[in-house]
N, C-alpha and C positions, 0 to 999 in steps of 0.2 A: 511257288506256292506260298512261301513265307512272306514274300514281298506284297502280295495282294492286300492283306489286312492293313498294312502300313500305308499303302497308297490310298485306300478307301478312307482311313482316318485322316490322312493329310488333306484329301479332297474335301471332306466334311468341314474340317477346321478352316480351310481356305474359303469355302462358300459362306460360312458364318462371318468371317472377317470382312469379306467384300460386302455382304448384306449390311453389316453394322456401319461401314463407311458410307454407304449410299443413304442409309436412314438418318445419318447425322449431318446432313447438309444444312448449312446455315440458311435460315429464312430471313428475308429482309423485314425489319420492323417498319411500321408506318413512318417513323422518323427517318429511317434510312432512305426510304423511297422519296420522302419530301426533300431530303438533302441532295439526292441524285437529280431530282427534277430541277432544283434551284441551280445546281452546278452545271447542268446541261443547258440552262437558259430557258427552260419551259415556263418558268414562273418568275415574276419579279421579286425584288427584295420585300416589298410591301406584302405581297401575297404569301411569301415564305413566312414572314413574321406573324401574319394573321393565322395561318394554318398551324404554325408551330405553337402559338398560344392555345389554339383549340385542342391540340394533341396533349399538351401538358395539363 
C-alpha cells in the first residue's frame, strides 16, 4: 500500500523526463543541410558557395 504512491510519482517523473528528451531533438539548420549535401556529393563546390552566400 505504501509503495503505490511512490511508484506512481516515479512513473510520472520518468514520463516527463522522456517527453523532454524527445522534444529537444536537434533540428538541422539550412546551413547544416547544405553542408551535408555538399559532403555527400549532391552539389558541386560552386553550387555550395552560391547557396551559402544566399543563406548568409
